[in-house]
PAVEX-338221 format. One line per field, with one value per residue: x, y, z of N, C-alpha, C in turn. Coordinates in steps of 0.001 Angstrom, whole numbers. Each point is the difference from the previous one (the first is absolute). Layout:
N
npx: [X/...]
npy: [Y/...]
npz: [Z/...]
capx: [X/...]
capy: [Y/...]
capz: [Z/...]
cpx: [X/...]
cpy: [Y/...]
cpz: [Z/...]
***
This chain:
310
npx: [79961/-65/-1009/753/371/-1084/472/806/-460/1233/-735/1195/-471/960/399/14/327/175/-568/787/-898/-991/-367/1082/-21/422/-629/539/938/-665/202/897/-756/-144/-1420/248/888/-1060/-906/1033/274/-1361/139/1175/-709/-315/162/-553/-797/-107/-437/-935/-93/-225/80/991/-864/792/-829/-614/16/-1238/140/222/435/217/-905/88/582/1245/-282/1150/-764/946/-157/-459/-995/-95/-761/966/-786/-616/-600/580/591/889/1165/787/422/1188/306/1040/-251/-1166/713/-809/-988/-503/-877/356/-859/-642/-412/-1330/-1141/-719/-519/1094/-169/-1045/342/1141/-1138/-783/1325/-656/348/966/1203/196/820/-329/661/1287/-124/-261/-1134/-73/502/-352/1228/-944/291/-1160/189/533/418/-475/544/-725/984/-943/1095/168/1132/-215/-229/-1171/214/820/-1013/-960/1229/237/-1309/47/910/-1073/-866/1055/588/-1348/-486/1170/-530/-1092/-277/-1065/55/-607/-346/106/-858/893/-941/1358/1251/56/879/-329/1033/-887/695/-630/470/901/-649/954/-232/889/-510/1281/-389/-1147/297/854/-908/-865/994/282/-1586/-202/969/-585/-1309/819/586/-1239/-103/275/-1294/889/-225/1393/343/677/1073/-1011/918/172/-1192/-210/-664/642/816/46/-276/1049/-742/1231/66/-968/1422/111/309/-1339/195/-966/-791/-1012/-871/213/-542/1150/-724/48/773/-672/-248/978/403/1245/221/617/258/-124/1062/-336/980/-976/-321/1122/221/-1260/455/-668/1012/-188/-168/823/-1350/-487/-246/1281/986/-1246/-387/1280/-201/-1056/864/1098/-727/707/756/77/-1042/790/258/-830/-347/746/909/484/1117/430/325/-448/-694/-30/138/-858/-560/304/-523/-955/268/-1339/-173/-224]
npy: [70960/484/632/1128/502/610/698/655/1238/506/956/526/1227/517/-1048/-652/-697/-435/-608/-848/-1208/764/-1138/223/-1221/1041/146/-1311/287/1031/-308/1041/824/-96/86/-810/-281/309/-553/-999/-57/-136/-887/-270/544/1099/-1235/-857/1007/189/-1327/-13/1263/-47/-1258/-558/-1030/-838/-769/-546/-852/-399/-175/-885/885/-192/-873/932/232/349/1356/-104/758/317/-779/1126/-826/-756/742/746/604/822/78/-1173/659/449/-490/509/-1417/463/-1242/413/-647/360/1186/217/536/225/-82/635/-721/1288/-245/557/-1114/-71/437/608/130/529/921/267/161/804/472/-445/1297/-635/-293/1236/-84/1258/909/411/299/1165/122/967/-912/-640/407/1050/-820/-222/-1200/88/-1108/27/-1126/-364/-885/-524/-449/-1234/182/1063/230/206/-568/-666/-92/-263/-797/-204/-314/-264/-819/-437/18/-815/-800/-172/-207/-847/-464/-83/-1466/321/-990/-537/-676/-1443/-750/-934/-511/-277/-269/1143/1156/1035/641/1006/430/839/105/1053/-34/-287/-1133/-589/-1093/9/1440/-255/-972/670/1153/-838/-442/1315/428/-934/300/1365/-462/-521/1142/348/-1037/-1119/771/698/-321/238/-1303/353/-996/-625/-673/1318/-5/591/-840/151/617/1136/-208/1108/-147/522/-1082/39/464/-1321/381/195/12/-417/603/-873/685/1150/-867/-521/-875/-1010/-947/-79/-1194/467/765/-121/1136/779/163/1472/136/418/810/781/-612/213/293/361/254/-538/-143/-1222/953/501/-152/-346/-754/362/331/-363/-629/-515/-169/-466/-660/-476/-329/414/-896/-127/597/130/-1280/663/318/-1105/488/-1197/1058/-1021/1362/31/-680/817/969/-216/81/1187/352/-740/768/365/-952/497]
npz: [73130/1112/-244/-678/1055/13/-1003/795/70/180/564/-374/920/-879/597/-1116/874/-1060/1008/-675/-218/290/-370/-618/523/615/1173/-304/737/-586/-1123/238/-560/-1125/202/921/-1184/-1143/857/63/-1144/-178/855/-576/-750/1026/926/-696/-305/1183/226/-875/331/-1420/430/-668/-521/720/-758/1083/-977/148/-1312/588/515/1554/-323/-743/-1269/556/-466/-236/39/-916/-1377/-150/719/-1057/-892/295/680/-687/974/-280/1081/-672/206/-654/170/61/-389/422/819/-296/188/839/-451/1252/-529/1417/830/147/1278/-315/84/908/-1115/-131/1116/111/-926/1011/884/-630/-359/1305/201/721/-360/525/-780/644/-1052/328/-1397/-219/-518/840/743/-1106/-419/583/607/538/102/1237/-343/1309/-410/1106/-345/856/535/-539/544/-640/1393/258/1001/-732/-817/1147/613/-1300/-103/1288/-592/-1208/759/828/-989/-473/1516/349/-1046/812/-358/-736/787/-1114/1142/-280/205/-64/829/169/285/-861/181/-548/-676/-211/-696/134/-1066/-77/-1066/1052/459/-536/-551/-411/107/-11/-895/-456/-78/-621/-707/-57/-239/-846/-696/-25/-611/-1015/295/-22/-898/910/-167/-414/-1436/-483/224/-995/126/-166/-803/-126/-186/1069/-201/1145/-934/212/-1296/237/-494/-26/-539/850/183/-460/-1046/-291/1397/60/653/560/-659/818/669/-303/-544/563/-552/1111/376/791/-1029/179/608/-812/1385/-321/914/1192/188/751/-1248/-586/1228/-499/-1401/-801/-940/487/763/-755/-360/-1325/905/466/-890/-883/1182/72/-1184/309/1066/-519/-1144/-692/588/-1128/323/1156/-861/-946/1173/175/-706/-316/417/-780/-69/1046/-675/-764/1137/534/-1048/-42/1113/-378/-1119/-123/-619/-1020]
capx: [972/-861/-143/743/-1044/-222/900/-744/410/440/228/1096/71/-865/465/-887/806/-746/762/-363/107/272/-382/860/709/1471/530/-807/70/-1052/-918/-13/79/525/-609/309/1483/-474/-550/1179/787/-583/-227/1273/267/986/1381/465/410/1080/1229/357/-271/952/1075/-14/-656/-30/-998/132/-1157/-439/-1244/-718/-36/1165/217/512/1295/61/448/754/-417/100/-620/-1209/-746/-751/-1279/-253/-660/1063/176/1140/1089/1343/1439/842/964/1037/638/1449/168/-621/25/-1233/-943/-1177/-1237/-576/-1063/324/-1143/-210/-1179/-441/-556/1139/246/-1302/117/1154/-432/-706/735/546/854/-268/1049/631/1327/726/1635/202/79/-1140/7/697/1459/132/1141/316/-879/-656/-333/965/-1116/658/-765/163/-284/578/250/-1125/-172/-37/-1410/-677/506/1195/-299/-324/1035/933/-804/379/1643/34/-766/968/822/-614/-4/1125/286/-1054/-929/-1256/-400/-1439/112/-1199/458/-13/-904/669/583/831/-432/613/-48/319/427/81/1348/-218/423/1390/1079/-341/-298/1232/437/-1199/306/1180/-391/-847/1106/576/-885/13/1475/-174/-722/764/1053/-761/-872/366/-850/-57/1265/-357/589/-1048/-229/-552/748/751/-768/-336/-1453/-889/109/-856/634/-630/-13/280/-457/-1349/99/854/-918/-981/-287/-1149/-793/-1129/-242/-1003/-1524/-178/-318/1081/-402/15/-1517/-961/-220/613/9/1347/-1032/542/-50/602/1187/-347/-1003/633/146/-1228/-710/10/-290/-1295/-1147/-321/-277/-1039/-944/92/648/-853/-341/1097/303/-1058/-138/1298/734/1016/980/1153/-536/780/1356/358/-31/1195/1094/1539/1169/863/1535/755/187/1163/976/69/555/1276/993/121/625/-992/25/-1202]
capy: [935/826/1208/859/1052/1421/1296/1158/1208/674/1366/352/1387/274/-1165/-1137/-1193/-1395/-1022/-1317/-978/574/-799/-1063/23/244/-240/-1145/-144/848/109/1297/-40/971/926/248/647/1276/825/340/1046/1520/490/622/653/998/-323/-756/1063/776/-845/-73/1093/452/-826/-1328/-894/-1408/-701/-1337/-389/-1395/-372/-876/152/-322/-1471/-59/556/1521/476/1528/900/1513/801/31/-949/576/356/1261/1252/1560/731/-446/841/-933/458/-726/-310/-912/-1161/-259/-1599/-384/997/143/1127/-602/777/-561/759/1144/413/1253/206/-1250/-825/-727/-1237/-1154/-836/-1226/-989/-755/-742/-1064/636/-115/1082/1043/158/1186/467/1094/1079/594/100/1429/-175/-1562/-285/389/-505/840/-715/-910/-1074/-901/-1289/-876/-1176/-908/-1310/-978/-308/1307/103/1275/712/589/1026/1118/566/399/1444/865/624/635/1327/832/639/888/1010/860/773/884/-604/-797/-1469/-376/-1302/-674/-1438/-464/-703/-1376/-250/1056/1335/921/1447/809/1483/992/623/730/-711/994/-1217/-1265/-1312/-336/786/-273/-1118/410/553/-922/-1173/414/-178/-1423/-135/567/-731/-1097/103/61/-998/-1206/-825/721/-304/780/-996/-71/-1434/-723/-1011/677/649/-1049/-174/849/1400/997/591/1112/-166/1132/-181/599/1409/24/280/-1110/-868/202/-808/417/1272/101/-610/-1172/-1294/-949/-1192/-974/-448/706/1119/1021/1274/592/949/901/-58/898/-585/-587/-1037/-1082/-1106/-1039/-510/-1439/316/-743/540/892/-808/491/-93/1111/1213/1083/485/1025/977/1005/693/666/683/-494/379/500/1225/854/-461/848/1272/-225/-311/37/-88/-976/583/-573/-1410/-43/154/-1449/-1014/418/-410/-1432/-433/-832/118/517]
capz: [341/615/-608/827/628/-965/425/679/-326/1154/-333/582/-350/-1504/-926/250/-419/-301/553/-376/1190/1318/1201/-78/1300/-20/1197/282/1646/507/-1283/-385/-1376/-745/475/1500/128/-522/1261/990/-563/102/1344/279/-1378/-105/606/-1026/-1027/415/58/-1575/-835/-935/76/-782/997/-224/657/137/-493/182/-881/558/1415/536/-516/-1301/17/84/-1132/439/-1445/-74/-1151/-93/-826/-1005/328/808/-233/-383/1190/957/-12/-68/119/-969/586/-628/574/-625/-70/-1392/-859/-505/881/314/729/1115/307/715/707/415/399/498/-1021/-392/932/-349/-1371/141/470/-1025/-480/815/756/1663/563/-787/183/-599/316/1051/-806/-792/-1432/-439/232/249/278/1208/1238/923/1316/659/386/851/133/754/-878/878/-266/74/1680/501/184/-280/1332/-515/-1164/633/696/-896/-368/1098/-211/-1153/368/924/-867/-725/700/68/-1479/-364/-850/522/-627/-97/-170/-672/-28/-1153/-460/156/1292/395/242/-1000/721/-1223/309/-1215/-359/-1360/-1144/-860/-207/-879/925/633/1298/1003/600/935/1335/780/631/1131/1107/308/933/1604/1001/397/1076/1171/418/-322/-786/-1429/-701/-1271/-853/-1505/-440/964/589/1010/1319/1123/-269/1261/10/-915/-1302/-613/-1810/-507/-1247/-462/-278/-1449/-1269/-314/1085/458/904/190/445/1027/-370/-1016/473/-221/-806/845/29/1189/-545/660/-562/417/759/1001/1409/690/641/1300/-235/-655/1097/407/-930/-679/-1301/-597/416/-1059/-1074/-524/637/1118/-239/-213/1129/645/-1079/176/1153/132/-1082/-717/910/-1003/-794/-3/-216/-874/673/777/-891/836/-919/231/-85/967/-353/-1164/916/810/-911/-418/1337/142/-1232/-881/-1681/-438]
cpx: [-751/16/509/-1242/-22/942/-847/735/223/214/1018/231/-1019/405/-1078/853/-813/806/-830/347/260/-220/1224/955/1573/652/-889/-215/-1165/-1246/-82/262/599/-682/323/1367/-423/-387/971/818/-728/-218/1256/372/1000/1376/501/648/1356/1484/771/110/1047/1249/-179/-446/-95/-1307/250/-1484/-472/-1080/-992/-280/1337/135/685/1514/-51/897/766/76/719/-321/-1595/-992/-1003/-1308/-358/-1054/881/144/1027/1277/1413/1181/883/1414/1152/580/1309/206/-609/-26/-1510/-959/-1258/-1128/-724/-1125/388/-1149/202/-1350/-502/-702/1229/262/-1309/421/943/-483/-782/913/790/1119/-340/1137/310/1470/915/1312/-206/298/-1292/191/896/1534/213/1223/798/-945/-520/-332/1127/-736/1096/-686/712/-495/573/466/-1006/-99/-84/-1647/-405/551/1385/-144/-474/1004/663/-720/395/1278/-174/-682/974/881/-530/-248/1282/551/-929/-770/-1182/-404/-1383/87/-1219/299/53/-917/463/301/841/-649/532/-295/417/486/49/1245/-110/553/1138/1174/-365/-74/1212/305/-1154/467/1337/-254/-780/946/704/-666/96/1207/-211/-766/495/858/-705/-752/547/-872/-102/1172/-404/789/-1058/-404/-894/780/1031/-771/-376/-1674/-911/214/-910/874/-682/141/30/63/-1134/-125/675/-921/-829/-160/-1263/-536/-1303/-566/-863/-1647/32/-384/1327/-697/128/-1321/-1017/-323/515/312/1526/-630/834/-440/595/1185/-240/-894/1168/593/-996/-806/165/-391/-1208/-1310/-395/-430/-895/-1471/-18/433/-909/-684/1041/416/-1352/25/1394/320/1214/1317/1163/-499/1024/1446/825/521/1416/987/1388/1040/917/1421/537/20/1051/1335/601/522/1555/968/-18/670/-979/158/-1364/-881]
cpy: [1312/1364/1145/1089/1189/903/1082/1209/729/1502/596/1301/94/-1200/-1224/-1531/-1410/-1099/-1475/-909/455/-1194/-1125/226/283/-687/-1256/-140/768/-90/1235/-5/1375/1369/508/702/1432/860/467/1248/1289/292/707/894/1089/-542/-726/1022/775/-700/-143/872/335/-908/-978/-1027/-1318/-870/-1558/-305/-1396/-220/-1094/103/-330/-1538/-127/524/1634/410/1365/896/1481/662/93/-980/741/34/1096/980/1160/555/-688/522/-1290/816/-773/-95/-802/-964/-148/-1449/-480/915/332/1033/-731/1088/-797/909/1052/387/1540/228/-1546/-861/-968/-1270/-876/-672/-920/-1126/-870/-971/-1037/364/-227/1056/952/573/1209/-71/896/1328/167/324/1288/-264/-1668/-251/394/-303/1327/-655/-1012/-1273/-909/-1313/-821/-1470/-1244/-1435/-1187/-411/1340/300/1576/942/607/1180/1394/677/724/1435/1075/612/910/1455/976/681/1158/1359/937/536/1237/-139/-419/-1230/-249/-1681/-625/-1549/-366/-827/-1418/-8/1161/1155/847/1695/806/1435/833/655/972/-698/732/-1202/-1113/-1137/-421/566/-190/-1503/-92/407/-1021/-940/724/185/-1405/-468/509/-667/-1546/78/278/-1090/-1269/-1079/367/-536/821/-810/-154/-1494/-718/-1045/580/399/-1193/-52/452/1377/722/729/1450/216/1375/-116/366/1541/50/341/-1347/-825/530/-847/569/1422/-83/-65/-702/-1291/-809/-1232/-1179/-405/1073/1149/1103/1152/651/1488/954/-18/1054/-560/-751/-1162/-1308/-820/-916/-320/-1301/221/-775/691/967/-543/894/197/867/1136/1185/744/779/1071/1227/646/741/1013/-300/498/296/1293/1260/-31/1298/1215/-147/-429/213/-284/-1098/157/-887/-1535/-174/205/-1538/-1095/386/-452/-1632/-592/-1019/317/560/-1430]
cpz: [769/-556/779/531/-937/456/722/-453/1413/-71/1015/-480/-1294/-949/249/-248/175/724/-534/1151/1518/1121/-305/1486/24/1175/479/1569/488/-997/-358/-1643/-841/245/1212/-49/-467/1013/1179/-696/-75/1336/742/-1152/256/339/-1301/-1100/641/-84/-1364/-702/-953/-19/-998/825/-755/344/289/-167/378/-730/491/1682/583/-322/-1168/-39/100/-1173/443/-1261/414/-936/238/-498/-1127/247/811/-458/-418/1162/954/-451/45/206/-1008/931/-830/669/-810/-148/-1376/-980/-561/836/137/683/1067/473/784/715/234/554/226/-975/-726/894/-223/-1396/86/755/-1232/-702/535/959/1575/367/-842/621/-556/78/983/-587/-751/-1635/-455/194/207/513/1672/1147/756/1349/104/867/1134/-16/1029/-128/1044/-771/271/1684/928/384/-134/1261/-430/-838/915/717/-1041/-354/762/-87/-1185/438/719/-1006/-843/560/18/-1227/-340/-1145/424/-809/79/0/-393/103/-1717/-807/105/1613/515/-60/-1153/946/-1378/680/-1521/-145/-1291/-1293/-736/-75/-735/750/660/1065/605/468/953/1307/767/626/1245/1105/640/946/1573/555/413/946/1218/593/-650/-735/-1379/-723/-1505/-943/-1398/-196/1051/777/1176/1210/1086/-108/1073/-73/-1160/-916/-161/-1485/-582/-1679/-680/-608/-1480/-1155/-317/984/690/1352/378/510/1444/-513/-1147/676/-381/-453/1078/416/1164/-505/920/-670/463/518/781/1261/684/808/1478/-62/102/1070/414/-1092/-427/-1580/-413/181/-1063/-1343/-815/867/1319/-487/-449/1209/539/-846/314/1305/47/-1091/-836/964/-772/-639/-129/-267/-869/729/840/-851/707/-1185/344/251/1392/87/-1104/558/657/-1172/-463/1189/32/-1305/-527/-1348/-495/-540]
***
């Protein structure tokens, strides 16, 4: 059996994180290691902390790298140092409380990587108001026969409707084949209302684009259409954070983009090898998201108009 590589100590602000097996290959396609993943998250530190700040966070862990099994972990992994922060979340289905990671500083992210985390999936609510989301998420999810050009066209419709509402959307690649758009909202509504507002918005986009469906069941969807997945706003539904690496062999990253980039971008271009330079050049394109808060009251009026159930 090959000997494991010596651990390294990473200084993160005033913390020290011990990273074991730093040479373990996580992305076999490029030979990128656990330490390469650490270096990536250090390079986009302000961005990933801003995306995760004070939110319950589910971890997608790959203890043996991408070649091994993936672990979807809600409960904080054991062995956490005393400076790791958590938030307690209740799961009615199981009638139990779980302490999830709650990132407030970059060292928390690097510790999560030490625990074999590749992807970080935050809630759309924060520790101070777990049951009241402050983020409305628009998930453009292409069907199996839907090309990225369709995603780009629908993103234009989404931008159009948001502008008419007076809402500021912050787009990013999903890290897969779609796009996400985030809108900051006041934490004044429960998940059911935010989901209902998201459905009303999705219906409006569907009315304006033949490429879009809001059919919930896959069997009812045209595989060439794009599904606007309003259910990502339901309680305990999470998607990869801005700047989160995804568990794909090419090391793709869910990357914030400008609206004027969408027509020409290729999601495969954003990887742990390319995003750090982009971040150093452009900064965090989602840095101002907390400054533009949109009241979802008009969307709830649309939901009433359309007779949409909670």
